[in-house]
C-alpha positions as CSV (number, residue, x, y, z in Angstrom):
1,M,100.4,134.7,82.1
2,T,97.9,136.8,84.0
3,V,95.6,135.4,86.5
4,F,92.8,137.5,88.2
5,G,94.8,140.4,87.0
6,Q,98.0,139.4,88.5
7,T,101.1,138.7,86.4
8,L,102.7,135.5,87.1
9,G,106.3,134.9,86.5
10,G,108.4,131.5,86.6
11,Q,108.3,131.2,90.2
12,E,104.5,131.8,90.4
13,L,103.7,129.3,87.8
14,F,106.1,126.6,89.4
15,A,104.3,127.3,92.6
16,L,100.9,127.2,91.1
17,A,101.7,123.8,89.3
18,S,103.2,122.3,92.3
19,L,100.1,123.1,94.5
20,L,97.8,121.6,91.9
21,T,99.9,118.6,91.5
22,L,99.8,118.3,95.3
23,L,96.1,118.6,95.2
24,V,95.7,115.8,92.7
25,F,98.2,113.4,94.7
26,W,96.1,113.9,97.5
27,L,92.5,113.3,95.8
28,F,94.4,109.9,95.1
29,V,95.9,108.9,98.3
30,L,93.5,110.1,101.0
31,P,90.8,107.5,100.2
32,R,93.3,104.7,100.0
33,E,94.2,106.2,103.8
34,H,90.6,106.0,104.9
35,A,90.4,102.7,103.6
36,Y,93.5,101.6,105.4
37,G,92.3,102.8,108.6
38,R,88.8,101.1,108.0
39,W,90.6,97.9,107.5
40,F,92.9,98.3,110.4
41,K,89.9,99.2,112.9
42,R,88.1,95.9,111.8
43,W,91.3,93.9,112.0
44,E,92.0,95.1,115.5
45,A,88.6,94.6,116.5
46,E,88.6,91.0,115.1
47,R,91.9,90.2,116.9
48,R,90.5,91.5,120.3
49,A,87.4,89.1,119.9
50,R,89.7,86.3,119.1
51,R,92.0,87.2,122.2
52,L,88.9,87.6,124.3
53,G,87.2,84.5,123.3
54,Q,90.4,82.6,124.2
55,E,90.7,84.3,127.5
56,E,87.1,83.5,128.5
57,E,87.9,79.6,128.7
58,P,87.5,78.1,132.0
59,T,90.8,77.9,134.0
60,S,89.7,75.6,136.9
61,P,87.5,72.8,137.3
62,T,84.6,75.0,138.4
63,G,84.6,77.4,135.5
64,K,85.5,80.5,137.6
65,P,89.0,81.9,137.7
66,R,90.7,81.6,141.1
67,G,92.8,84.5,141.1
68,P,95.7,86.1,139.0
69,W,97.6,82.6,138.9
70,G,94.6,80.7,138.0
C-alpha cells in the first residue's frame, strides 16, 4: 500500500491502524471525562455549600462564636 508516496509494510499499517483506533477511542472518552469533571465540580460546590451552611449556625446564645472551642 502506498500513502503520500511512501510504501507501507505490515508494521506501518499496524501502527497506522492503532493510531486511528486510539483517535476514535479518545473521541468517545474525552467528552465523558469533561462531563465527569463538570459533575464533580458541581457536586463539590454543593457539598461545600451544605457544610458552610451547617457551620454558620449559632454556637452560643448570642449567636457569635466564642473561640475555637465554642
